[in-house]
N, C-alpha and C positions, 0 to 999 in steps of 0.2 A: 597548610598555611592559607590564611584568608586576609585579603587586603580590601578595605572599603575606600572608595574614592567618591567624593561628593562634588558636584558642579565641575566636572573634569572634561577632558577631551581625549581623542584617540592617541595623540602623541604621548600624553602622560600615562595612558593605559599601557602602551607598548613599553615604555620605560620601566613601569612597575613590574611588568612581566619578566623583563630581563633581570631586574634586581632580585625578584623573588626566586628565579631559577638559580642565581648565584648564591643566595642565602641558604638554599637547601642542598647545594652542592651538585646540581645538574645543569651546567651552563649550556649543554648541547640540546638541540631540538631533535627528538626522535619520533615525531608524529608524522602520519602518512596522509592526513587530509584535514580539512576544516569542515566541521559540521555546524551549520547555522540553524538554530531552532527559533522559529517565530511563534510566540505563544503569548499567553496572558498570565497574570499572577495565579489564577485559579489552577491552571494546568502546568505551571512551570516546574513544580516539585516532581510530579510523576514523569514528565518529559526528561528532566535531568537524570532521574534515577535510571530510566531506560537507557539513556545515552551513556551513563557511567558503566552500566553492565555491558553494553555493546563495545565500549572502548577497550575492554580486555582483549578483544579480537582485533580491533581497529584503533590503535592509539591515535588520538586526534585532539586538535584544539576545538573546544566546544564554545561557540559564541551564542548566547541566549539573548534574543531581542524581545524585550517586554515593553509594549507601548502603553503608557499610563494614560488613563482618561482624565482630562482636566475638567473640573466642574464649573469654574468661573471664567468669564471672558478674559480677565487679566492673566490667569494661569495658562490659558490656551495660547496667549501671545508670547509668553516667556518661554524661551528654549533652554532646557537644562538636561544634562546628562549625568546620571549617577552610575557608578560601576562597582562591581564586586569581583575580585580576582581570587581564584582558587588554584593552588598548585600543590603538588605532592599528594599525600594520602587523601586530601579533601577533594581531589579532582580526578579520581579513577587512575588511569594510566597516562593521562595527558595533562591538559590544563584547561581551565574554564574561565570565561569572562561573561558575567551576567550584566547586561546593559539595560538600564531603565530610562526610557526616553520620555521627556515631558514637553508639553507645548507644541510649538511649530516644528520641533525636531522630529516629531512622530512621522511627519510626511517626508522626511529626508533620512530614513534609517540607513539606506545604502551608503551614504557618504560617511557614516560613522563606522559601518562594518567593514568597508573596503580596506582601510589601512590595517585592520586586524587579521586579515587573511594570511595564512602561511604562504610564503613565496614558493612558486613552482610546485604547488600541491593542489590536487583536485578539491573542489568545493561542492558540498551537498547541502541543500536547503530542505528543511523538514518543517511542515506545518502540522502539529498534532491535531489541531482542529481550527476551524475558521479560515480555511485556505481561500485565496482569491479564485475567481472563476478562471482567469487566464494565468497559469503559473509562469509560463515563459515570458509573459508581458509584464509581470510584477517587477518593480525595481529591485527587490531582493532576489527574486527568482532568476533574474538575468545574470546573477553572479555565479550560479551553480551549474555544474555539468549534469547533476541529477537533482530532481525536485520530487520530494516524497510527500504524499498526503495520506489521509485515512478517511475514505468515503463513509465508513461506518459511523464516524463521529458527526456527519452532516445531519441537518434537521430532517431532510428527505433524502435518504441514501440512494434510492433508485433513480430519482430525478437528477441527483448529482452525477450519476454515471453518464447520463446524456450530456450534461454540461462538460464533463471531463473529455468525452469523445469529441465534442464540437471544438474545444480549445486545445486539443492534444498537440504537443510538440515533442520531438525526440529528446529523451531524458526524463520525461514525466513518468511517475510510477505511483502505485497505490498499495498500501499495506493490506487492503482487502484482497488484492490479487496475490500478495505474498502469502496470505493465510492458506491458500489452496494449493501451494506448491507440492506438499506431500500427496494430496489427492490426485493431482495431475500426474505425478510420477507413478503412483500406484496403478492408475487406470491405463496409462501408456504401457507399463510393464505387463499388465494383464492382457492387453491386446497383442503385445509382442509374443507372449507365450502361447496365446490361442488366437491366431489371426482370423477371426470370424468377420463376416460382413454385417456390420451394425446397421439395423434398419430404423431404429428410433431410440430415444433415451429419455430418462426422467431424472430430474435433480430435485431432491427434497431437502428443505431446510426451513429455519425459522423465518417469520415474516420480516420484510424490510432488511434482509441481510444481503448486502451487495456482493459478498463473496459467492453466494449461491447463484446470483445472476451472472457473475463473471465466469463461473465454472460452466454454467449452461451455455453461455455464448461461446466459450472456448470449444466445447464439444460440438455445437452446431456449426461453428466456423471450420473446424478441422475435419469433422466427419461428413459434413454436408447432409445431415439427416435432421428431421424434426425433433426438437428437444422440448419436453414439457417441464414446466417449473411448478412444483406443488409446495404447499406450506405444511410445516410440522411444528411441534412444540419446542424443537431444538434439543440441546444447545447447539447453536450454529448450524453447520451443514451436517445432515444426518444420514443421507442415503443417495446413492447413484445407481441407476439401473440401465444397462445397455442391452437392448433387445436384438436378437438375431434369429435366423432360422435354425441354428444349431443349439440354441438355448439362451438363457439370460445370465449375464454377468452382473452380480450385485455386490456393491461395496457399501456396507451398512455400519454406521457408528451411532449407537443409541445413547451412549453415556459421555461422549466428548473425550474419551481417552483411548479405548481399545475398539478396533473395528474388525469386522468379519468380511472376508472376501470369498464369495461363492462363484465358482466357475463350472460350466457344464463338463461332466465326466471327471471331475476332480474333487477331492475332499475339501470341505470348508477349512479355511485357515485364518488364524488371528493375526492381525497386523497392528502395529502401534501407530495411531493417528491422533496423538494428544493435541489439545488446543494450546498453541504456543503464546507466550506473553509478548508484549511489545518489544522488549529488548532483543529477543531472538529474531523477531521479524525485521527489526532495524539492522541487526548484524548481517542478516542475509542480504538485504538491499545494498549494504555498503560493500559487499564483495564484488559487485559489478558496477562499472561506471559507464558502460556503453548503453545505447538505446535498447529497450526491450521490444523487439519487433513482434513477438508473440502476444504480449500484452496489448500492443497497439491494434493488432488484427482482431483480437477478441473484443476489445472495447468498442471498436468501430463497427462491429457486427450489428449492435443495437438491441436493446432490451425489447423493443416493440416487435422484433422479428421472431421472438421465441413463441412457441405454441402454448396457448392457454389450456386449461383443463378440458374445455369443450372441443379442442382441436386434436385431442389424442387419437391416434389411429385405431380403428376398430380391429378386433381380433381377426387375424388372417388377411387383413388388407395389405396390399403391396405398398412398399415405401421405398424411397431412394436408397441405394446401397452405397456404403463407403468403399473406397478403393485403397485404403491404407490405414495405418495405426493412428492413434490420437496425436502422435507427435509429428506426423507427416503433413504434407501440404493438402489443403482442401481440394476435392475434386471439382472440376468445372460443372456448374449446374446445367441440367438439360434445358434446352430452349423452350420445350413445351411444358416443363414442370410448373405447377401453380405455386405462387409465392406463399410462404408461411403466413397464416392468419395472424394479424397483429394481436398482441397480448392485451387482454382487458385489464382494467385496474384491479389489482389484487385486493385492495381495500374494499372496493365496491363488491367484489365477489364474496368477500368474507361476510359482509352485511347480508 
């Protein structure tokens, strides 16, 4: 069922939602959270489709906030709210409210969204792209326990990582971080099976892919060893190498679907590491509503502290040794150890 409301307000939208549920015979609310999507007309369809797919695991009320650009001074002064309500089969397993804000109302979106939040239920705010620099300071961001962005959609993804680290607040997360969850699990399991002392690491992936930087920063932060970031043709993240005196652990994924894990003294094995779509990533993020301390630690490690290609350790050269698996705490750095050489611009190196 779809209901269109023109020049309306939050009270009328709530009344229409109640009436729509009665009309389809489901007066009770069985949703577990409110998902607020802040987007534009161009990306609204794809964002809604991903949210519908994720709602099969997390039934939720989806509130889509679309800020319409006014072209004339008069239309910028006039405040107007149009809404589209979807319930039943047209709204996945929950219900959807699409809000289109015009004029001065664009600057007061939180006052429209606040009455539409489910009572006593957590709130998650998602920016598919065009996220503000300070998520927790944004008027809509203050409504959510979790705030989701996708740095991959930024104009300069690597620079955006630095901005995210500077303005980080508990509850912030990034789908670029969620993309590497299978990689982190596989590498941690490999080190648990073969607890070698890693001396250095290399992360290979396509240019300007923030997931590759985040994985490299996670390894450097957790293992306390120099991590080199190299570029490949992709797709996405393609290879991770962990060097040790006992041999090299290699996790290689050349086709974006099936990866090969090579460990010293063991036969090579194939592991599934397919590239996941946005709906799967969103569903994973909605499973937890507490702050992600591991993401915070990796993000604040800093891209500039990663070793560039010219800083790779020479063959046989000693390097700091790790004292635990990739899931453990990072060892304290030695007082006399030299800091990692700041990473040069990868675009400049490519030229």
